[in-house]
N, C-alpha and C positions, 0 to 999 in steps of 0.2 A: 201908629203912634209916632209922631215926629221926634227926631233926635237932633240935638243941636249940631250944626256943622262943626267939624274939627279937622285939624291937619295932624297927621301922624307920620313922623319920619320913621321909616322902617329900619330895622336893626342892621347890624353890620354884615349879616349874611348877604345882603343885596349890594354891599360895597365890594364884594369880591369873594365872599364865601362860596357862592354857587359856581364861580369861575366861568370860563368860557364853556359853552354847552358841551363841547366835545371832551372836556376834562372831567365831567361829572362821573361819580363812581359808577362803574359798569358791572354787570353781572359777571360772576366768576367764569362762566362757560358760555361765552357768546362766540360768534364767528371770528376767526383769525382776521386781524386787520380792520375790525369794525370801527375802532376809534379813528383811524386814518380816513376811513370812508365817510364817517360823520363830518370830519373836517372838510372833506372834498364836497360833500353835499351842501354844507352851510356856506361854503365859499361861492356857490352858484347863485346865492340869494341877493346879490348886488351889494351896494354900499349901505351898511347897516350902522345904527348907533352902537356905541361900545356896549358889549354884552354885560359889563359889570358897572354901568353907570348907576348912581344912586336913584332909587325910585321912591315914591311916596304915595300915600292914600288919604283921601278925605271922605268922611262919612256924611252923606247928604241927608239921609233919613233912615229910620228903622221902623218896620211895620210888622205887626203880628197878623198872620193869616191862619186859616183853619189848621193847616198841616205843617207850617213852618214859619220861621222868622225871616223876613226879607230885608236885607240891608242894601240900600242904593249907595254906590261908591263912585268917586271920580279918582282914577289912578293916573299918576305921572309915570309912564313906562318908557317912553321913547324920547322925551325932551322936545318933541315937535308938536304933538297934538294930544290933548287930554283924552283919556280913555274911560268913558262911563262903563260901569259894571254892576252886576248883581251878585251878591253873596247870600246864599240860602243855607239855613241851618235848621235842624230839627228843633221843635219847641221844647222837648224834654231830653236834652242830651245826657249821655252817661259816659263821662270821661272823654278822652280824645277819640275822634271819629274819623272813619275813612272819608276821602273827599274825591270829587269828580271835577275835572276841568272840562266844562261843557262848551262845545263849539257850535255856534248857530249856523243855520243854513243860509243859502243865497235865495234861490227861488224867485229872483227878481223883486223880492220884498225888501227893498232898501230901507224902508222906514221901520221894519220890524226888528231886525238885529237881535239883541239879547232878549227881547220879549218873547222869542220863540220858547225859551225855557219855561215861561209861565203860561203858555197857551196850550190848551188841549189839542190833540190831533184828531183827524177824522176817524170815523168808526168807533167812537167812544173810547179812544186811547187817551189816558190822562196826560196832563202836562208833566214834563219830566221833573219839574220842581216838586210836584205832589208825590210822584212815584219814588224819586230818589230820597227825599226827606223822610218819607214813610219807612224806607228801608234803612234809615240811620246815616245817610250820607250828607255831608256838607257839599255845596256846589258853588263854583265860581263860573260866571259867564261874562265875557267882554263884548262890547260893541266893536266889531272889526272896522277897519278903514272903509268908508263909504256906506256904512250901515248904521241903523238906529239913530242915536243922537249925533253920530258922526256923518250922517248922510247930507252933507252940506255941498258936496260936489259930485259930479257923476263919476262912475267907475272908470269910464273911458278917459275922461279928462285927467283923473288922478293917475292912471296908468301911464298916459303919455308924458305928463310932466315929470313923473318919477324916472321914466326911461331916459329922458334928456339929462337928468341929474345923476345918472349911473345907478339908480335905485330900481328895484323890482317890486311891484305891488304885492305879489305873493310873499316875497321875502320880508316885507314890512309887516304883513299879517302874521307870518310865522314868528318873527321877532317879538311882536306884542304878545303873542300867545306864550312864548317861552318866558317872557318877563312876568306875565300873569301867573305862570306856575311858580316863579320865584316868590311872588307876593303870597300865593296860596300857602306855600311852605312856611311862611312866618305866622300864620293864623294860629292862635293859641288853641283853638278847637280841634285842629287837624292832627291826625296821626300821620306824620310824614313818611312812614314806611308803608302806607296804604293809600296811595294816590293813583288814580287812573284818569283816562280821558275818553270822551265819546262825542259823537256828533253825526249828523245826517247830511248827505249831499256835500256842499262845500265844507260843512263841519266834519264830515267823514274824512275828507282829504286832509283837513287840518289835523285831525286826530292821528292819522298814521304818519304824517310827516313829523309832527312834534314828538310822538312816541319813538320814532326812529332816531331823532336827534338827541333826545334826553332820557337816559336810562333811569332817572328818578321815577318815571311813570311805570307803575307795576302792571297796569292793565290798559289795553287799547281796545275800544269797541268802535268799529267804523260801520256806518249804516248807509247802504245804497250808494257807495261811490268808491269802491275799490276798483278803480278803472285802469285797465292795462292801456298804456299810452299808445302802443303800436296798434292794438285792436281798435282804438278810437279812430286812428288814421285809416285803417283798412276798411272800416265801415262808413267812412266819409262823414263822421259826426263830430268833428272839432267844433262845429257851430253850437253844439249842446252846452258848451262852457263859456262863461264870460271871459274877458281878457285877463282878469285877475289870475287865472289858472296857469298861465304860460310863463315858463322860466327859460331865459335864453340859454342855449347849449345844453339843456338838461339831458337830452337823449344821446349826447356824445359820451355821457358819463354813467347814466343809470337807466334801468328799466323800473317799472313799478315794483316788480318782485324784488329787485335788488335793494330798493329803498326799504321795503317792508322786512327784508331779511335782517335789517339792523335792529328790529324790535326783538327778534329771537334771542334767548329762549323765553322772554317774558310773555305773559298771557295775552292772546290776541284773538278776538272774535270779529269776523266780517260777516255782514248780512247783505244779501242781494236779491233783487227781483229778477226772475228769469225773463221778464218782458220789459226790462229797463234798458233803453237805448244808451244810457250813460255807462253801463257796465256790460259790454258785449260778452256773450257766453263764452266765446273762444278765448277771450282775454281772461275771464274768470278761471277757465280750465287751466290756462298757462300759469297763472299766479298760484293756483291751488297746488299744482304739481311741484312747482319750485319750492314753495314754502313747506309743503309736506316733507320734502327731502331735507330742507334746512333744519326743521324742528326734530326730525328723526335723527339727524346727524349729531344734534346737541343733546339727545336723550330726553327730550321733552315733547313728544308728539301730541300729548294731551293738552298742551297749552295753545294749540292753533286749531281754529275751526272756521270753515266757511260754510254758512248755512244759506240755502237758497229757497225762495218762496215764489209761488205762482202769482206774482204781482208785477206792476211796473215800478215807478220811482215812488215808493210808498212804504210806510211802516204799519203793517196790519197788527191786530192784537196779539197774534201768536208770535210775531217777531219781537214785540215788546216783552212778552213773557220769557222768551229765550234769552234776551239781553239781560233782564234782571236776574235770571237764574245764573247766568255766567258771572255776573258781578258778585253775586252771593258766594259762588264757589271759589272765585279767584281773588277777591279783594276783601 
């Protein structure tokens, strides 16, 4: 069912209520110095638009589907390029609902973008829009730079131009995702105390970076891309990632485990394939040991899990079942 286009100016929370990401309310018992480390991590992301610039949303259409209502949106998040997005909500809501910030994958599917949310996976694994709406979640998914309706230039050209201008493509992606979270927090349907993030591959990396930077996210689920950077170098597999992935000077400041420690003690599930070249097993072992220690030190060992499956870079049905069970338990 088509809905008339309309412009909605978001409320004053986006004019500064959310503040700079590092100033968001933090859990009472996180690692000492976490706020300063968030500032350090955010500072590596290049020249970014102001974190508290006004943002706005326009509804393009609203469509009823068998398991959910789909809103197509265009968001002004960064002041440079419009951000098409999908907002999914259950057809029969009951009060305010938990929400998921869904991050789409790369996979070289530049034209797919946010439509990954709506597309079933191989092996009869349902689309995330169907599964999450059926479980009572609202979902927001954005087209990232170079993907979906934003696939007007190549990833490499975008990366190079941004680098000349002092910007980092990954930083601009993370910025848009954080602002997408700001928008999600204004939706009347959403219980803002129950918001999580998930994604696979590029979306996995997006999930754990954004969860590390913004304590408003109560749950992080990363699927098949909790990659230890040093292990990727050791296995000579940097070629496995597009140029979007690379942040200047990152390894002078952080390991993968150190970024992920900023999520603790909030709930965090990582899933990985033991035959996935993007997540070398030695790197998974290293991350698991370090995060086990972090979560134990904060008294919340039950909030961190790394589950491994005998697959490559894939999400089999049993992985999906475990992800949904974790979300039910933690969000």
